Each structure stands twice: as C-alpha cells, then as structure tokens.
PyMOL Python script that loads the backbone (N, CA, C, O; Angstrom):
from pymol import cmd

cmd.read_pdbstr("""\
ATOM      1  N   MET A   1      11.971   8.911  26.295  1.00  0.00           N
ATOM      2  CA  MET A   1      11.023   8.118  27.071  1.00  0.00           C
ATOM      3  C   MET A   1       9.641   8.752  27.060  1.00  0.00           C
ATOM      4  O   MET A   1       8.640   8.052  26.908  1.00  0.00           O
ATOM      5  N   VAL A   2       9.576  10.049  27.217  1.00  0.00           N
ATOM      6  CA  VAL A   2       8.279  10.735  27.226  1.00  0.00           C
ATOM      7  C   VAL A   2       7.591  10.575  25.881  1.00  0.00           C
ATOM      8  O   VAL A   2       6.380  10.358  25.837  1.00  0.00           O
ATOM      9  N   MET A   3       8.328  10.676  24.786  1.00  0.00           N
ATOM     10  CA  MET A   3       7.723  10.534  23.465  1.00  0.00           C
ATOM     11  C   MET A   3       7.126   9.147  23.275  1.00  0.00           C
ATOM     12  O   MET A   3       6.047   9.009  22.698  1.00  0.00           O
ATOM     13  N   LYS A   4       7.807   8.138  23.747  1.00  0.00           N
ATOM     14  CA  LYS A   4       7.295   6.778  23.627  1.00  0.00           C
ATOM     15  C   LYS A   4       6.002   6.629  24.426  1.00  0.00           C
ATOM     16  O   LYS A   4       5.057   6.000  23.951  1.00  0.00           O
ATOM     17  N   MET A   5       5.947   7.185  25.610  1.00  0.00           N
ATOM     18  CA  MET A   5       4.747   7.097  26.434  1.00  0.00           C
ATOM     19  C   MET A   5       3.581   7.812  25.762  1.00  0.00           C
ATOM     20  O   MET A   5       2.467   7.288  25.747  1.00  0.00           O
ATOM     21  N   VAL A   6       3.812   8.984  25.213  1.00  0.00           N
ATOM     22  CA  VAL A   6       2.752   9.721  24.530  1.00  0.00           C
ATOM     23  C   VAL A   6       2.253   8.933  23.340  1.00  0.00           C
ATOM     24  O   VAL A   6       1.046   8.862  23.105  1.00  0.00           O
ATOM     25  N   GLY A   7       3.174   8.332  22.577  1.00  0.00           N
ATOM     26  CA  GLY A   7       2.777   7.514  21.444  1.00  0.00           C
ATOM     27  C   GLY A   7       1.918   6.336  21.862  1.00  0.00           C
ATOM     28  O   GLY A   7       0.955   5.996  21.175  1.00  0.00           O
ATOM     29  N   THR A   8       2.249   5.720  22.962  1.00  0.00           N
ATOM     30  CA  THR A   8       1.486   4.581  23.452  1.00  0.00           C
ATOM     31  C   THR A   8       0.100   5.012  23.928  1.00  0.00           C
ATOM     32  O   THR A   8      -0.881   4.308  23.688  1.00  0.00           O
ATOM     33  N   LEU A   9       0.011   6.141  24.587  1.00  0.00           N
ATOM     34  CA  LEU A   9      -1.272   6.609  25.095  1.00  0.00           C
ATOM     35  C   LEU A   9      -2.220   7.051  23.987  1.00  0.00           C
ATOM     36  O   LEU A   9      -3.437   6.974  24.151  1.00  0.00           O
ATOM     37  N   THR A  10      -1.682   7.510  22.870  1.00  0.00           N
ATOM     38  CA  THR A  10      -2.523   8.000  21.785  1.00  0.00           C
ATOM     39  C   THR A  10      -2.624   7.019  20.627  1.00  0.00           C
ATOM     40  O   THR A  10      -3.226   7.346  19.605  1.00  0.00           O
ATOM     41  N   SER A  11      -2.059   5.841  20.756  1.00  0.00           N
ATOM     42  CA  SER A  11      -2.056   4.870  19.673  1.00  0.00           C
ATOM     43  C   SER A  11      -3.416   4.193  19.528  1.00  0.00           C
ATOM     44  O   SER A  11      -4.217   4.154  20.463  1.00  0.00           O
ATOM     45  N   LYS A  12      -3.652   3.665  18.337  1.00  0.00           N
ATOM     46  CA  LYS A  12      -4.889   2.941  18.070  1.00  0.00           C
ATOM     47  C   LYS A  12      -4.691   1.493  18.513  1.00  0.00           C
ATOM     48  O   LYS A  12      -3.667   0.879  18.212  1.00  0.00           O
ATOM     49  N   LYS A  13      -5.687   0.947  19.237  1.00  0.00           N
ATOM     50  CA  LYS A  13      -5.550  -0.385  19.827  1.00  0.00           C
ATOM     51  C   LYS A  13      -6.716  -1.275  19.411  1.00  0.00           C
ATOM     52  O   LYS A  13      -7.824  -0.795  19.174  1.00  0.00           O
ATOM     53  N   ALA A  14      -6.454  -2.575  19.325  1.00  0.00           N
ATOM     54  CA  ALA A  14      -7.490  -3.534  18.942  1.00  0.00           C
ATOM     55  C   ALA A  14      -7.413  -4.780  19.814  1.00  0.00           C
ATOM     56  O   ALA A  14      -6.364  -5.131  20.354  1.00  0.00           O
ATOM     57  N   VAL A  15      -8.562  -5.433  19.929  1.00  0.00           N
ATOM     58  CA  VAL A  15      -8.655  -6.740  20.580  1.00  0.00           C
ATOM     59  C   VAL A  15      -9.294  -7.682  19.573  1.00  0.00           C
ATOM     60  O   VAL A  15     -10.376  -7.403  19.055  1.00  0.00           O
ATOM     61  N   LEU A  16      -8.631  -8.791  19.295  1.00  0.00           N
ATOM     62  CA  LEU A  16      -9.188  -9.865  18.479  1.00  0.00           C
ATOM     63  C   LEU A  16      -9.415 -11.039  19.416  1.00  0.00           C
ATOM     64  O   LEU A  16      -8.510 -11.429  20.153  1.00  0.00           O
ATOM     65  N   PHE A  17     -10.632 -11.615  19.393  1.00  0.00           N
ATOM     66  CA  PHE A  17     -10.845 -12.752  20.293  1.00  0.00           C
ATOM     67  C   PHE A  17     -11.803 -13.770  19.710  1.00  0.00           C
ATOM     68  O   PHE A  17     -12.662 -13.454  18.887  1.00  0.00           O
ATOM     69  N   TYR A  18     -11.626 -14.996  20.160  1.00  0.00           N
ATOM     70  CA  TYR A  18     -12.509 -16.104  19.835  1.00  0.00           C
ATOM     71  C   TYR A  18     -12.904 -16.747  21.146  1.00  0.00           C
ATOM     72  O   TYR A  18     -12.058 -17.015  22.000  1.00  0.00           O
ATOM     73  N   SER A  19     -14.210 -16.996  21.303  1.00  0.00           N
ATOM     74  CA  SER A  19     -14.688 -17.583  22.547  1.00  0.00           C
ATOM     75  C   SER A  19     -15.624 -18.734  22.236  1.00  0.00           C
ATOM     76  O   SER A  19     -16.700 -18.528  21.674  1.00  0.00           O
ATOM     77  N   LEU A  20     -15.228 -19.930  22.592  1.00  0.00           N
ATOM     78  CA  LEU A  20     -16.051 -21.112  22.338  1.00  0.00           C
ATOM     79  C   LEU A  20     -17.094 -21.302  23.443  1.00  0.00           C
ATOM     80  O   LEU A  20     -18.263 -21.554  23.153  1.00  0.00           O
ATOM     81  N   SER A  21     -16.681 -21.185  24.695  1.00  0.00           N
ATOM     82  CA  SER A  21     -17.599 -21.428  25.804  1.00  0.00           C
ATOM     83  C   SER A  21     -18.096 -20.148  26.476  1.00  0.00           C
ATOM     84  O   SER A  21     -18.982 -20.200  27.329  1.00  0.00           O
ATOM     85  N   GLY A  22     -17.535 -19.010  26.102  1.00  0.00           N
ATOM     86  CA  GLY A  22     -17.961 -17.746  26.690  1.00  0.00           C
ATOM     87  C   GLY A  22     -16.974 -17.154  27.676  1.00  0.00           C
ATOM     88  O   GLY A  22     -17.121 -16.000  28.079  1.00  0.00           O
ATOM     89  N   ASN A  23     -15.962 -17.931  28.076  1.00  0.00           N
ATOM     90  CA  ASN A  23     -14.999 -17.426  29.057  1.00  0.00           C
ATOM     91  C   ASN A  23     -14.152 -16.273  28.510  1.00  0.00           C
ATOM     92  O   ASN A  23     -13.954 -15.267  29.190  1.00  0.00           O
ATOM     93  N   THR A  24     -13.658 -16.423  27.291  1.00  0.00           N
ATOM     94  CA  THR A  24     -12.841 -15.360  26.702  1.00  0.00           C
ATOM     95  C   THR A  24     -13.697 -14.119  26.453  1.00  0.00           C
ATOM     96  O   THR A  24     -13.240 -12.995  26.659  1.00  0.00           O
ATOM     97  N   LYS A  25     -14.933 -14.325  26.011  1.00  0.00           N
ATOM     98  CA  LYS A  25     -15.847 -13.196  25.787  1.00  0.00           C
ATOM     99  C   LYS A  25     -16.088 -12.439  27.093  1.00  0.00           C
ATOM    100  O   LYS A  25     -16.127 -11.209  27.095  1.00  0.00           O
ATOM    101  N   LYS A  26     -16.246 -13.145  28.175  1.00  0.00           N
ATOM    102  CA  LYS A  26     -16.441 -12.519  29.488  1.00  0.00           C
ATOM    103  C   LYS A  26     -15.206 -11.703  29.865  1.00  0.00           C
ATOM    104  O   LYS A  26     -15.333 -10.585  30.364  1.00  0.00           O
ATOM    105  N   LEU A  27     -14.038 -12.239  29.636  1.00  0.00           N
ATOM    106  CA  LEU A  27     -12.800 -11.527  29.928  1.00  0.00           C
ATOM    107  C   LEU A  27     -12.712 -10.245  29.103  1.00  0.00           C
ATOM    108  O   LEU A  27     -12.341  -9.194  29.626  1.00  0.00           O
ATOM    109  N   VAL A  28     -13.047 -10.328  27.827  1.00  0.00           N
ATOM    110  CA  VAL A  28     -12.995  -9.160  26.942  1.00  0.00           C
ATOM    111  C   VAL A  28     -14.002  -8.096  27.377  1.00  0.00           C
ATOM    112  O   VAL A  28     -13.782  -6.908  27.140  1.00  0.00           O
ATOM    113  N   SER A  29     -15.090  -8.501  28.001  1.00  0.00           N
ATOM    114  CA  SER A  29     -16.102  -7.525  28.433  1.00  0.00           C
ATOM    115  C   SER A  29     -15.549  -6.551  29.478  1.00  0.00           C
ATOM    116  O   SER A  29     -16.141  -5.497  29.710  1.00  0.00           O
ATOM    117  N   PHE A  30     -14.440  -6.886  30.101  1.00  0.00           N
ATOM    118  CA  PHE A  30     -13.824  -5.997  31.081  1.00  0.00           C
ATOM    119  C   PHE A  30     -12.897  -4.957  30.435  1.00  0.00           C
ATOM    120  O   PHE A  30     -12.415  -4.052  31.115  1.00  0.00           O
ATOM    121  N   ILE A  31     -12.654  -5.083  29.149  1.00  0.00           N
ATOM    122  CA  ILE A  31     -11.778  -4.153  28.436  1.00  0.00           C
ATOM    123  C   ILE A  31     -12.584  -2.926  28.025  1.00  0.00           C
ATOM    124  O   ILE A  31     -13.708  -3.056  27.540  1.00  0.00           O
ATOM    125  N   ASP A  32     -12.033  -1.769  28.210  1.00  0.00           N
ATOM    126  CA  ASP A  32     -12.699  -0.504  27.889  1.00  0.00           C
ATOM    127  C   ASP A  32     -12.822  -0.360  26.371  1.00  0.00           C
ATOM    128  O   ASP A  32     -11.828  -0.136  25.680  1.00  0.00           O
ATOM    129  N   SER A  33     -14.053  -0.489  25.856  1.00  0.00           N
ATOM    130  CA  SER A  33     -14.262  -0.434  24.407  1.00  0.00           C
ATOM    131  C   SER A  33     -14.083   0.973  23.842  1.00  0.00           C
ATOM    132  O   SER A  33     -14.056   1.142  22.623  1.00  0.00           O
ATOM    133  N   SER A  34     -13.963   1.976  24.696  1.00  0.00           N
ATOM    134  CA  SER A  34     -13.683   3.322  24.191  1.00  0.00           C
ATOM    135  C   SER A  34     -12.198   3.472  23.864  1.00  0.00           C
ATOM    136  O   SER A  34     -11.807   4.396  23.151  1.00  0.00           O
ATOM    137  N   GLU A  35     -11.383   2.572  24.381  1.00  0.00           N
ATOM    138  CA  GLU A  35      -9.946   2.616  24.115  1.00  0.00           C
ATOM    139  C   GLU A  35      -9.500   1.570  23.093  1.00  0.00           C
ATOM    140  O   GLU A  35      -8.425   1.701  22.509  1.00  0.00           O
ATOM    141  N   TYR A  36     -10.307   0.539  22.871  1.00  0.00           N
ATOM    142  CA  TYR A  36      -9.949  -0.558  21.974  1.00  0.00           C
ATOM    143  C   TYR A  36     -11.065  -0.817  20.980  1.00  0.00           C
ATOM    144  O   TYR A  36     -12.242  -0.772  21.337  1.00  0.00           O
ATOM    145  N   ASP A  37     -10.699  -1.089  19.726  1.00  0.00           N
ATOM    146  CA  ASP A  37     -11.643  -1.625  18.749  1.00  0.00           C
ATOM    147  C   ASP A  37     -11.677  -3.124  19.002  1.00  0.00           C
ATOM    148  O   ASP A  37     -10.631  -3.774  19.025  1.00  0.00           O
ATOM    149  N   ILE A  38     -12.867  -3.677  19.191  1.00  0.00           N
ATOM    150  CA  ILE A  38     -12.993  -5.085  19.567  1.00  0.00           C
ATOM    151  C   ILE A  38     -13.597  -5.870  18.410  1.00  0.00           C
ATOM    152  O   ILE A  38     -14.656  -5.519  17.891  1.00  0.00           O
ATOM    153  N   PHE A  39     -12.905  -6.943  18.012  1.00  0.00           N
ATOM    154  CA  PHE A  39     -13.330  -7.801  16.918  1.00  0.00           C
ATOM    155  C   PHE A  39     -13.480  -9.222  17.430  1.00  0.00           C
ATOM    156  O   PHE A  39     -12.535  -9.799  17.969  1.00  0.00           O
ATOM    157  N   GLN A  40     -14.679  -9.789  17.261  1.00  0.00           N
ATOM    158  CA  GLN A  40     -14.904 -11.177  17.669  1.00  0.00           C
ATOM    159  C   GLN A  40     -14.805 -12.082  16.454  1.00  0.00           C
ATOM    160  O   GLN A  40     -15.470 -11.854  15.443  1.00  0.00           O
ATOM    161  N   ILE A  41     -13.980 -13.101  16.555  1.00  0.00           N
ATOM    162  CA  ILE A  41     -13.830 -14.098  15.501  1.00  0.00           C
ATOM    163  C   ILE A  41     -14.947 -15.116  15.687  1.00  0.00           C
ATOM    164  O   ILE A  41     -15.139 -15.634  16.787  1.00  0.00           O
ATOM    165  N   LYS A  42     -15.682 -15.404  14.621  1.00  0.00           N
ATOM    166  CA  LYS A  42     -16.787 -16.364  14.681  1.00  0.00           C
ATOM    167  C   LYS A  42     -16.461 -17.600  13.855  1.00  0.00           C
ATOM    168  O   LYS A  42     -15.571 -17.569  13.006  1.00  0.00           O
ATOM    169  N   ARG A  43     -17.173 -18.670  14.102  1.00  0.00           N
ATOM    170  CA  ARG A  43     -16.978 -19.908  13.344  1.00  0.00           C
ATOM    171  C   ARG A  43     -17.352 -19.733  11.875  1.00  0.00           C
ATOM    172  O   ARG A  43     -16.619 -20.157  10.981  1.00  0.00           O
ATOM    173  N   GLU A  44     -18.505 -19.100  11.639  1.00  0.00           N
ATOM    174  CA  GLU A  44     -19.042 -19.038  10.287  1.00  0.00           C
ATOM    175  C   GLU A  44     -18.408 -17.956   9.417  1.00  0.00           C
ATOM    176  O   GLU A  44     -18.466 -18.041   8.190  1.00  0.00           O
ATOM    177  N   GLY A  45     -17.821 -16.968  10.020  1.00  0.00           N
ATOM    178  CA  GLY A  45     -17.175 -15.903   9.264  1.00  0.00           C
ATOM    179  C   GLY A  45     -15.982 -15.414  10.044  1.00  0.00           C
ATOM    180  O   GLY A  45     -15.814 -15.750  11.216  1.00  0.00           O
ATOM    181  N   LEU A  46     -15.168 -14.634   9.408  1.00  0.00           N
ATOM    182  CA  LEU A  46     -13.964 -14.190  10.089  1.00  0.00           C
ATOM    183  C   LEU A  46     -14.289 -13.336  11.302  1.00  0.00           C
ATOM    184  O   LEU A  46     -13.701 -13.517  12.368  1.00  0.00           O
ATOM    185  N   PHE A  47     -15.220 -12.410  11.144  1.00  0.00           N
ATOM    186  CA  PHE A  47     -15.612 -11.556  12.265  1.00  0.00           C
ATOM    187  C   PHE A  47     -17.116 -11.613  12.444  1.00  0.00           C
ATOM    188  O   PHE A  47     -17.829 -12.130  11.584  1.00  0.00           O
ATOM    189  N   SER A  48     -17.605 -11.083  13.563  1.00  0.00           N
ATOM    190  CA  SER A  48     -19.008 -11.228  13.925  1.00  0.00           C
ATOM    191  C   SER A  48     -19.965 -10.482  13.003  1.00  0.00           C
ATOM    192  O   SER A  48     -21.144 -10.832  12.942  1.00  0.00           O
ATOM    193  N   GLU A  49     -19.499  -9.475  12.292  1.00  0.00           N
ATOM    194  CA  GLU A  49     -20.365  -8.740  11.379  1.00  0.00           C
ATOM    195  C   GLU A  49     -19.811  -8.848   9.967  1.00  0.00           C
ATOM    196  O   GLU A  49     -18.599  -8.769   9.766  1.00  0.00           O
ATOM    197  N   GLU A  50     -20.687  -9.026   8.996  1.00  0.00           N
ATOM    198  CA  GLU A  50     -20.257  -9.130   7.602  1.00  0.00           C
ATOM    199  C   GLU A  50     -19.631  -7.820   7.153  1.00  0.00           C
ATOM    200  O   GLU A  50     -20.041  -6.741   7.582  1.00  0.00           O
ATOM    201  N   GLY A  51     -18.659  -7.925   6.306  1.00  0.00           N
ATOM    202  CA  GLY A  51     -18.052  -6.732   5.740  1.00  0.00           C
ATOM    203  C   GLY A  51     -16.988  -6.071   6.599  1.00  0.00           C
ATOM    204  O   GLY A  51     -16.411  -5.059   6.200  1.00  0.00           O
ATOM    205  N   ILE A  52     -16.723  -6.626   7.767  1.00  0.00           N
ATOM    206  CA  ILE A  52     -15.679  -6.044   8.618  1.00  0.00           C
ATOM    207  C   ILE A  52     -14.328  -6.462   8.058  1.00  0.00           C
ATOM    208  O   ILE A  52     -14.078  -7.639   7.801  1.00  0.00           O
ATOM    209  N   SER A  53     -13.480  -5.488   7.880  1.00  0.00           N
ATOM    210  CA  SER A  53     -12.119  -5.814   7.472  1.00  0.00           C
ATOM    211  C   SER A  53     -11.180  -5.352   8.573  1.00  0.00           C
ATOM    212  O   SER A  53     -11.385  -4.310   9.196  1.00  0.00           O
ATOM    213  N   PHE A  54     -10.171  -6.132   8.792  1.00  0.00           N
ATOM    214  CA  PHE A  54      -9.205  -5.816   9.840  1.00  0.00           C
ATOM    215  C   PHE A  54      -7.859  -5.571   9.196  1.00  0.00           C
ATOM    216  O   PHE A  54      -7.320  -6.453   8.527  1.00  0.00           O
ATOM    217  N   ASN A  55      -7.314  -4.395   9.389  1.00  0.00           N
ATOM    218  CA  ASN A  55      -6.009  -4.046   8.855  1.00  0.00           C
ATOM    219  C   ASN A  55      -5.047  -3.901  10.023  1.00  0.00           C
ATOM    220  O   ASN A  55      -5.094  -2.912  10.755  1.00  0.00           O
ATOM    221  N   SER A  56      -4.182  -4.878  10.196  1.00  0.00           N
ATOM    222  CA  SER A  56      -3.274  -4.873  11.347  1.00  0.00           C
ATOM    223  C   SER A  56      -2.341  -3.668  11.343  1.00  0.00           C
ATOM    224  O   SER A  56      -1.874  -3.250  12.402  1.00  0.00           O
ATOM    225  N   GLU A  57      -2.062  -3.106  10.174  1.00  0.00           N
ATOM    226  CA  GLU A  57      -1.177  -1.954  10.090  1.00  0.00           C
ATOM    227  C   GLU A  57      -1.789  -0.703  10.695  1.00  0.00           C
ATOM    228  O   GLU A  57      -1.078   0.264  10.970  1.00  0.00           O
ATOM    229  N   SER A  58      -3.106  -0.712  10.908  1.00  0.00           N
ATOM    230  CA  SER A  58      -3.793   0.439  11.488  1.00  0.00           C
ATOM    231  C   SER A  58      -3.638   0.514  13.004  1.00  0.00           C
ATOM    232  O   SER A  58      -3.991   1.522  13.616  1.00  0.00           O
ATOM    233  N   TYR A  59      -3.117  -0.537  13.604  1.00  0.00           N
ATOM    234  CA  TYR A  59      -3.054  -0.615  15.064  1.00  0.00           C
ATOM    235  C   TYR A  59      -1.611  -0.744  15.546  1.00  0.00           C
ATOM    236  O   TYR A  59      -0.801  -1.469  14.968  1.00  0.00           O
ATOM    237  N   SER A  60      -1.322  -0.026  16.609  1.00  0.00           N
ATOM    238  CA  SER A  60       0.011  -0.152  17.209  1.00  0.00           C
ATOM    239  C   SER A  60      -0.007  -1.152  18.364  1.00  0.00           C
ATOM    240  O   SER A  60       1.044  -1.630  18.790  1.00  0.00           O
ATOM    241  N   VAL A  61      -1.198  -1.466  18.868  1.00  0.00           N
ATOM    242  CA  VAL A  61      -1.350  -2.456  19.937  1.00  0.00           C
ATOM    243  C   VAL A  61      -2.472  -3.406  19.536  1.00  0.00           C
ATOM    244  O   VAL A  61      -3.576  -2.968  19.213  1.00  0.00           O
ATOM    245  N   ILE A  62      -2.188  -4.713  19.558  1.00  0.00           N
ATOM    246  CA  ILE A  62      -3.209  -5.722  19.271  1.00  0.00           C
ATOM    247  C   ILE A  62      -3.168  -6.771  20.370  1.00  0.00           C
ATOM    248  O   ILE A  62      -2.154  -7.440  20.570  1.00  0.00           O
ATOM    249  N   LEU A  63      -4.283  -6.906  21.078  1.00  0.00           N
ATOM    250  CA  LEU A  63      -4.425  -7.963  22.080  1.00  0.00           C
ATOM    251  C   LEU A  63      -5.162  -9.115  21.404  1.00  0.00           C
ATOM    252  O   LEU A  63      -6.090  -8.895  20.626  1.00  0.00           O
ATOM    253  N   PHE A  64      -4.748 -10.328  21.699  1.00  0.00           N
ATOM    254  CA  PHE A  64      -5.336 -11.495  21.060  1.00  0.00           C
ATOM    255  C   PHE A  64      -5.717 -12.503  22.125  1.00  0.00           C
ATOM    256  O   PHE A  64      -4.887 -12.891  22.948  1.00  0.00           O
ATOM    257  N   GLY A  65      -6.975 -12.929  22.112  1.00  0.00           N
ATOM    258  CA  GLY A  65      -7.427 -13.907  23.096  1.00  0.00           C
ATOM    259  C   GLY A  65      -8.206 -15.019  22.425  1.00  0.00           C
ATOM    260  O   GLY A  65      -8.972 -14.778  21.492  1.00  0.00           O
ATOM    261  N   THR A  66      -8.009 -16.234  22.900  1.00  0.00           N
ATOM    262  CA  THR A  66      -8.741 -17.372  22.347  1.00  0.00           C
ATOM    263  C   THR A  66      -8.860 -18.477  23.393  1.00  0.00           C
ATOM    264  O   THR A  66      -8.048 -18.593  24.311  1.00  0.00           O
ATOM    265  N   SER A  67      -9.884 -19.264  23.220  1.00  0.00           N
ATOM    266  CA  SER A  67      -9.986 -20.495  23.997  1.00  0.00           C
ATOM    267  C   SER A  67      -9.088 -21.518  23.317  1.00  0.00           C
ATOM    268  O   SER A  67      -8.631 -21.291  22.196  1.00  0.00           O
ATOM    269  N   THR A  68      -8.831 -22.633  23.974  1.00  0.00           N
ATOM    270  CA  THR A  68      -8.043 -23.706  23.374  1.00  0.00           C
ATOM    271  C   THR A  68      -8.788 -25.023  23.541  1.00  0.00           C
ATOM    272  O   THR A  68      -9.711 -25.136  24.349  1.00  0.00           O
ATOM    273  N   LEU A  69      -8.380 -25.993  22.780  1.00  0.00           N
ATOM    274  CA  LEU A  69      -9.003 -27.319  22.816  1.00  0.00           C
ATOM    275  C   LEU A  69      -7.989 -28.356  23.262  1.00  0.00           C
ATOM    276  O   LEU A  69      -6.792 -28.222  23.005  1.00  0.00           O
ATOM    277  N   GLY A  70      -8.475 -29.383  23.927  1.00  0.00           N
ATOM    278  CA  GLY A  70      -7.607 -30.496  24.318  1.00  0.00           C
ATOM    279  C   GLY A  70      -6.381 -30.047  25.084  1.00  0.00           C
ATOM    280  O   GLY A  70      -6.486 -29.512  26.187  1.00  0.00           O
ATOM    281  N   ARG A  71      -5.227 -30.267  24.497  1.00  0.00           N
ATOM    282  CA  ARG A  71      -3.962 -29.907  25.143  1.00  0.00           C
ATOM    283  C   ARG A  71      -3.418 -28.575  24.620  1.00  0.00           C
ATOM    284  O   ARG A  71      -2.226 -28.444  24.343  1.00  0.00           O
ATOM    285  N   GLY A  72      -4.300 -27.604  24.492  1.00  0.00           N
ATOM    286  CA  GLY A  72      -3.872 -26.279  24.066  1.00  0.00           C
ATOM    287  C   GLY A  72      -3.940 -26.035  22.573  1.00  0.00           C
ATOM    288  O   GLY A  72      -3.329 -25.093  22.068  1.00  0.00           O
ATOM    289  N   GLU A  73      -4.678 -26.877  21.860  1.00  0.00           N
ATOM    290  CA  GLU A  73      -4.809 -26.680  20.420  1.00  0.00           C
ATOM    291  C   GLU A  73      -5.653 -25.447  20.132  1.00  0.00           C
ATOM    292  O   GLU A  73      -6.635 -25.176  20.823  1.00  0.00           O
ATOM    293  N   ILE A  74      -5.262 -24.715  19.117  1.00  0.00           N
ATOM    294  CA  ILE A  74      -5.990 -23.512  18.719  1.00  0.00           C
ATOM    295  C   ILE A  74      -7.151 -23.917  17.821  1.00  0.00           C
ATOM    296  O   ILE A  74      -6.957 -24.695  16.888  1.00  0.00           O
ATOM    297  N   PRO A  75      -8.365 -23.403  18.083  1.00  0.00           N
ATOM    298  CA  PRO A  75      -9.522 -23.738  17.241  1.00  0.00           C
ATOM    299  C   PRO A  75      -9.321 -23.297  15.789  1.00  0.00           C
ATOM    300  O   PRO A  75      -8.657 -22.294  15.529  1.00  0.00           O
ATOM    301  N   LYS A  76      -9.890 -24.043  14.849  1.00  0.00           N
ATOM    302  CA  LYS A  76      -9.748 -23.765  13.414  1.00  0.00           C
ATOM    303  C   LYS A  76     -10.136 -22.336  13.025  1.00  0.00           C
ATOM    304  O   LYS A  76      -9.408 -21.713  12.251  1.00  0.00           O
ATOM    305  N   PRO A  77     -11.260 -21.782  13.530  1.00  0.00           N
ATOM    306  CA  PRO A  77     -11.604 -20.417  13.124  1.00  0.00           C
ATOM    307  C   PRO A  77     -10.510 -19.397  13.437  1.00  0.00           C
ATOM    308  O   PRO A  77     -10.371 -18.401  12.727  1.00  0.00           O
ATOM    309  N   VAL A  78      -9.748 -19.634  14.477  1.00  0.00           N
ATOM    310  CA  VAL A  78      -8.690 -18.706  14.863  1.00  0.00           C
ATOM    311  C   VAL A  78      -7.543 -18.746  13.859  1.00  0.00           C
ATOM    312  O   VAL A  78      -6.914 -17.723  13.591  1.00  0.00           O
ATOM    313  N   THR A  79      -7.273 -19.923  13.307  1.00  0.00           N
ATOM    314  CA  THR A  79      -6.165 -20.039  12.364  1.00  0.00           C
ATOM    315  C   THR A  79      -6.394 -19.218  11.098  1.00  0.00           C
ATOM    316  O   THR A  79      -5.434 -18.876  10.407  1.00  0.00           O
ATOM    317  N   ARG A  80      -7.658 -18.894  10.781  1.00  0.00           N
ATOM    318  CA  ARG A  80      -7.940 -18.061   9.607  1.00  0.00           C
ATOM    319  C   ARG A  80      -7.462 -16.624   9.806  1.00  0.00           C
ATOM    320  O   ARG A  80      -7.331 -15.875   8.838  1.00  0.00           O
ATOM    321  N   VAL A  81      -7.207 -16.242  11.036  1.00  0.00           N
ATOM    322  CA  VAL A  81      -6.755 -14.880  11.334  1.00  0.00           C
ATOM    323  C   VAL A  81      -5.238 -14.769  11.208  1.00  0.00           C
ATOM    324  O   VAL A  81      -4.719 -13.664  11.056  1.00  0.00           O
ATOM    325  N   PHE A  82      -4.530 -15.868  11.265  1.00  0.00           N
ATOM    326  CA  PHE A  82      -3.069 -15.844  11.236  1.00  0.00           C
ATOM    327  C   PHE A  82      -2.481 -15.050  10.058  1.00  0.00           C
ATOM    328  O   PHE A  82      -1.518 -14.308  10.256  1.00  0.00           O
ATOM    329  N   PRO A  83      -3.029 -15.181   8.844  1.00  0.00           N
ATOM    330  CA  PRO A  83      -2.466 -14.367   7.748  1.00  0.00           C
ATOM    331  C   PRO A  83      -2.560 -12.855   8.030  1.00  0.00           C
ATOM    332  O   PRO A  83      -1.676 -12.100   7.625  1.00  0.00           O
ATOM    333  N   LEU A  84      -3.601 -12.419   8.707  1.00  0.00           N
ATOM    334  CA  LEU A  84      -3.723 -11.016   9.054  1.00  0.00           C
ATOM    335  C   LEU A  84      -2.652 -10.610  10.069  1.00  0.00           C
ATOM    336  O   LEU A  84      -2.114  -9.505  10.010  1.00  0.00           O
ATOM    337  N   LEU A  85      -2.355 -11.506  10.985  1.00  0.00           N
ATOM    338  CA  LEU A  85      -1.388 -11.211  12.018  1.00  0.00           C
ATOM    339  C   LEU A  85       0.043 -11.283  11.488  1.00  0.00           C
ATOM    340  O   LEU A  85       0.929 -10.619  12.026  1.00  0.00           O
ATOM    341  N   LYS A  86       0.284 -12.072  10.450  1.00  0.00           N
ATOM    342  CA  LYS A  86       1.616 -12.177   9.870  1.00  0.00           C
ATOM    343  C   LYS A  86       2.052 -10.877   9.204  1.00  0.00           C
ATOM    344  O   LYS A  86       3.241 -10.664   8.969  1.00  0.00           O
ATOM    345  N   GLN A  87       1.092 -10.013   8.901  1.00  0.00           N
ATOM    346  CA  GLN A  87       1.404  -8.722   8.287  1.00  0.00           C
ATOM    347  C   GLN A  87       2.103  -7.785   9.260  1.00  0.00           C
ATOM    348  O   GLN A  87       2.725  -6.804   8.851  1.00  0.00           O
ATOM    349  N   ILE A  88       2.000  -8.088  10.539  1.00  0.00           N
ATOM    350  CA  ILE A  88       2.561  -7.205  11.561  1.00  0.00           C
ATOM    351  C   ILE A  88       4.078  -7.307  11.533  1.00  0.00           C
ATOM    352  O   ILE A  88       4.641  -8.402  11.546  1.00  0.00           O
ATOM    353  N   SER A  89       4.716  -6.171  11.496  1.00  0.00           N
ATOM    354  CA  SER A  89       6.187  -6.191  11.470  1.00  0.00           C
ATOM    355  C   SER A  89       6.762  -5.837  12.824  1.00  0.00           C
ATOM    356  O   SER A  89       7.981  -5.805  12.988  1.00  0.00           O
TER     357      SER A  89
END
""", "prot")
cmd.dss("prot")
cmd.show_as("cartoon", "prot")
cmd.util.cbc("prot")
cmd.orient("prot")
C-alpha cells in the first residue's frame, strides 16, 4: 500500500481540456499547474500551441474535461484527441 501511494504522489500528471464557453477553463484554473501539465484543446489545432505533442504513455494520471453540446454531445475538436487516449492501457 505504501509503495502505491508513493508512486501516485511522484507520478507525472496531465489535464486535457476543451472549453467552449469558458466554464471548463475556469474549473481547470483551480488545478495546481505545478503538479499537472495542462493542455488545452482548441478548435483550430489539437492543442493551444503549435508543435505540442502529447504522449499519453508519459503520464500515470490524466484528467479530461470538456463542455458538451445539446444532450451531452462531445464537440468535434475533442474527438480528435480520442486516438491519443486509446493508447492508454
């Protein structure tokens, strides 16, 4: 049990999020960026800065946040991230 806790405390963590109206972005602003690498998914590109690559295998914890449309539909830009998330075992 102690080993698992130590692994969790020292693991690399990421947040992937998409925010259409700003609500999800506001929620993410409460997350300690010194403990998490934060990646914002944008409409025009996969992430907010060009050249950013996301390797899911580098992280032991990944938080994912998104806004939804209509009756809970996931926005199209978010679906482009699914192949990256499918790599997670």
